[in-house]
C-alpha positions in Angstrom: 71.6 38.4 -110.1 73.5 38.3 -113.2 76.1 36.0 -111.8 73.4 33.8 -110.3 71.6 33.3 -113.7 74.9 32.8 -115.5 75.8 30.3 -113.0 72.4 28.4 -113.6 72.9 28.4 -117.3 76.6 27.2 -117.0 75.3 24.3 -114.7 72.5 23.3 -117.1 74.9 23.5 -120.1 77.4 21.5 -118.3 75.3 18.7 -117.5 73.8 18.4 -120.7 77.2 18.9 -122.4 78.7 15.9 -120.5 75.9 13.5 -121.4 75.9 14.5 -124.9 79.7 14.5 -125.3 79.7 10.9 -123.5 77.2 9.8 -126.1 79.3 11.2 -128.8 82.6 9.8 -127.5 80.9 6.2 -127.6 79.8 6.9 -131.2 83.2 8.2 -132.2 84.8 4.9 -130.6 82.3 2.7 -132.5 83.4 4.4 -135.8 87.1 4.9 -135.1 88.1 1.5 -133.7 87.0 -0.7 -136.7 88.9 1.7 -139.1 92.0 1.7 -136.9 92.0 -2.1 -136.4 91.7 -2.7 -140.1 94.7 -0.5 -140.6 96.9 -1.9 -137.8 95.9 -5.6 -139.0 96.9 -4.8 -142.4 100.6 -3.7 -141.3 103.3 -6.1 -142.2 104.9 -6.0 -138.9 101.6 -6.8 -137.0 102.3 -9.7 -134.5 100.3 -13.0 -135.5 99.5 -13.8 -132.1 100.6 -13.9 -128.5 101.3 -11.4 -126.0 102.6 -8.7 -128.5 99.4 -8.8 -130.3 97.5 -8.5 -127.1 99.6 -5.3 -126.2 99.3 -3.8 -129.7 95.3 -4.4 -129.5 95.2 -2.9 -126.1 97.2 0.2 -127.1 95.0 0.4 -130.1 92.0 0.2 -127.9 93.2 2.9 -125.4 94.2 5.3 -128.2 90.9 5.0 -130.0 88.8 5.4 -127.2 91.0 7.8 -125.3 91.1 10.5 -128.2 87.4 11.0 -128.8 86.4 10.8 -125.0 88.9 13.3 -124.1 88.4 15.6 -126.9 84.6 15.8 -126.9 84.5 16.0 -122.9 87.6 18.4 -122.7 86.3 20.5 -125.7 82.8 20.9 -124.0 84.5 21.8 -120.7 86.8 24.3 -122.0 84.1 26.1 -124.2 81.7 26.3 -121.1 84.7 27.6 -119.0 85.7 30.2 -121.4 82.1 31.4 -121.8 81.7 31.7 -118.0 84.8 32.9 -116.7 86.7 34.4 -119.8 89.8 32.1 -119.5 91.9 30.4 -122.2 92.8 27.0 -120.3 95.6 26.6 -122.5 96.5 22.6 -122.8 93.3 21.7 -121.5 92.3 19.4 -124.5 96.0 17.9 -124.7 95.8 16.9 -120.8 92.4 15.7 -121.3 93.3 13.3 -124.2 96.3 12.0 -122.5 94.3 11.4 -119.2 91.7 9.6 -120.9 94.2 7.3 -123.0 96.1 6.4 -119.6 92.4 5.9 -117.9 91.4 3.7 -120.7 94.6 1.5 -120.1 93.6 1.1 -116.2 90.1 0.0 -117.5 91.7 -2.7 -119.7 93.3 -4.2 -117.1 90.0 -4.1 -114.9 88.2 -5.7 -117.8 90.9 -8.4 -117.9 90.5 -9.1 -114.2 86.6 -9.4 -114.8 87.0 -11.5 -117.8 88.5 -14.3 -115.7 85.5 -14.1 -113.3 82.9 -13.9 -116.3 84.4 -16.9 -118.0 83.8 -19.2 -115.1 80.4 -17.9 -114.7 79.8 -19.0 -118.5 81.2 -22.2 -117.8 78.8 -22.7 -114.6 76.0 -21.6 -117.0 77.0 -24.3 -119.6 77.3 -27.2 -117.2 74.5 -26.1 -115.0 76.8 -26.6 -111.9 75.7 -24.5 -109.0 74.9 -21.4 -111.0 74.5 -18.4 -108.8 73.0 -15.1 -110.2 75.7 -12.3 -110.4 76.1 -10.3 -107.4 74.3 -6.8 -108.0 76.5 -5.0 -105.7 79.6 -6.6 -107.6 78.0 -5.7 -110.9 77.5 -2.1 -110.1 81.1 -1.8 -108.6 82.6 -3.5 -111.9 80.6 -1.0 -114.1 82.1 2.0 -112.1 85.4 0.7 -112.1 85.4 0.4 -115.9 83.9 3.6 -116.6 85.8 6.1 -113.8 89.2 5.4 -114.7 89.4 7.4 -117.9 87.2 10.4 -116.0 89.4 10.3 -113.1 92.7 10.1 -114.9 91.5 13.0 -117.1 90.6 15.1 -113.9 94.1 14.3 -112.4 96.0 15.7 -115.4 93.5 18.6 -115.7 94.7 19.9 -112.4 98.0 20.7 -114.1 96.1 23.3 -115.9 93.5 24.2 -112.9 96.1 24.8 -110.3 97.0 28.1 -112.2 93.4 29.5 -111.4 92.3 27.8 -108.2 94.0 27.3 -104.7 92.5 23.8 -104.3 92.9 21.9 -107.7 92.9 18.7 -105.7 89.1 19.3 -105.2 88.5 18.7 -108.8 90.0 15.0 -108.6 87.8 14.3 -105.5 84.8 15.8 -107.0 85.1 12.9 -110.0 85.9 10.3 -107.3 82.9 11.2 -105.5 80.7 11.4 -108.6 81.9 7.9 -109.4 80.9 6.7 -105.9 77.3 8.2 -106.3 77.0 6.9 -109.7 77.5 3.3 -108.3 75.3 3.8 -105.3 72.5 5.0 -107.4 73.1 2.2 -110.1 73.0 -0.2 -107.4 69.8 1.1 -105.9 68.1 1.1 -109.2 69.1 -2.3 -110.0 68.1 -3.7 -106.7 64.8 -2.1 -106.4 63.9 -2.7 -110.0 63.5 1.0 -110.4 64.4 0.7 -114.1 61.2 -0.9 -115.1 58.8 1.5 -113.4 57.8 5.0 -114.1 59.3 6.4 -111.0 62.4 4.7 -111.7 63.2 6.8 -114.8 63.5 9.7 -112.6 66.3 7.8 -110.9 67.9 7.0 -114.1 67.7 10.8 -114.9 69.4 11.5 -111.6 71.8 8.8 -112.4 72.9 10.2 -115.6 73.3 13.8 -114.7 74.7 13.2 -111.0 78.3 13.4 -112.5 77.7 16.6 -114.2 75.9 18.1 -111.0 78.8 17.4 -108.7 81.7 18.4 -111.0 79.9 21.4 -112.2 79.3 22.7 -108.8 82.8 21.9 -107.8 84.2 23.9 -110.7 81.8 26.9 -110.0 83.3 26.9 -106.3 87.0 26.6 -107.5 86.6 29.3 -110.0 84.5 31.7 -107.9 84.9 31.3 -104.3 88.8 30.0 -104.0 90.2 31.3 -107.2 93.9 32.7 -107.1 94.2 36.3 -107.0 95.6 36.5 -110.5 95.0 34.3 -113.2 97.5 33.7 -116.3 95.4 36.0 -118.4 95.6 38.9 -116.0 99.3 38.8 -115.4 
C-alpha cells in the first residue's frame, strides 16, 4: 500500500511539475533571450548580415532556449526520482541541458522550413489569390514538430544515465515519441471539433496538457520498479 500511495504522489507531482517547468522555461526564455541578444549584438566581431549572422542568432536562440528548458525540466525530474527511488542520477542535468540545446537546433531547421510555406500563405492573403485556410492536420503536425525535438533529444541523452538503472532505457525515448503523437492527435481533435471553445473541450485541453506527463511518468515508474537492474550505482 505504501508503494502504491507513493507512486500516486509521484505521478501527481510529475505531471504538475512538468507543466510548471515548461511554463517556467517559456518565461525564462523570454527574459534570457533579449539579454543575450543585446550582449551579442554589442560585440565588435558580430557579423553585420548574411549567413554568418543567421548562424550566430540560431546558436544564440538554441543556447538561450535550451538552458532554461533543460535545467527546469531536468531539475524537476531528478528531484522527483530522488525522492521516490533514492538515487543520485549523476549527470542528469548536464545531459538534459545538452539534449535540449540540440533539440532546439532541430526545431530551428523545422521553423525555417515552415517559414517558406508561411511566407507564401501571407502573399496569398495580401493578393487575395486563391486563399486557402490552413490545413488543421498540418498545423497540428507542425506544432508538434516544433516542440517535440527538444524533449525527444533530452530523452535520448538521458538514456546515458538511465541505462545504469534499468534494462530497457530505450523505452524512455519511445515514451516521449508516443507522447508527442498523442499530443498531436489530441490537439488535432480539439481544433477540428472546436473543443477549445466549449466547456467540455476544456477537459480535453487538460488531458492534452497532462498527456506527456502521464505517459512519461508511468514509463519511468515501470523502468525503475519492474525492469530495474539488479544493482544500481549507489548500491555497488
